[in-house]
C-alpha positions, 0 to 999 in steps of 0.5 A: 787242577786237572789231570790231562794225558798231554802229548808232544811233537818232542816224543811223537806217540808218547802221552804223558799224564801231567796235572795243570792249573785248569785256569790261568791268567797271561800278562804279555807285551804285543808286538807294538809293547802293548801289555795285553792280559788273557784269562784262559781256561781248559784246553787253551790254557793247558796248551799255553802251560805246556809252551811255557814249559818248553820255554824253561826247558821243561818237557811233558815227561818232567811232569809225569805225574808217577811212572805209570803216566806214560802210553802210547798212542795206538 
């Protein structure tokens, strides 16, 4: 796990400190229904976790580490 300042177009200019997994395994079916597996690390793993949260209706503000995990981008 690692901490990252996450930003989102849902809240322009707001940064939220969240905790994410450094590496993930993503299993999915492509447009031809062929099974695929991606092993992702770092920035790409963090991005996929952020977008996957959106599919579940979860926003970064709901993943904030604590009440001091918010700041505005300059």
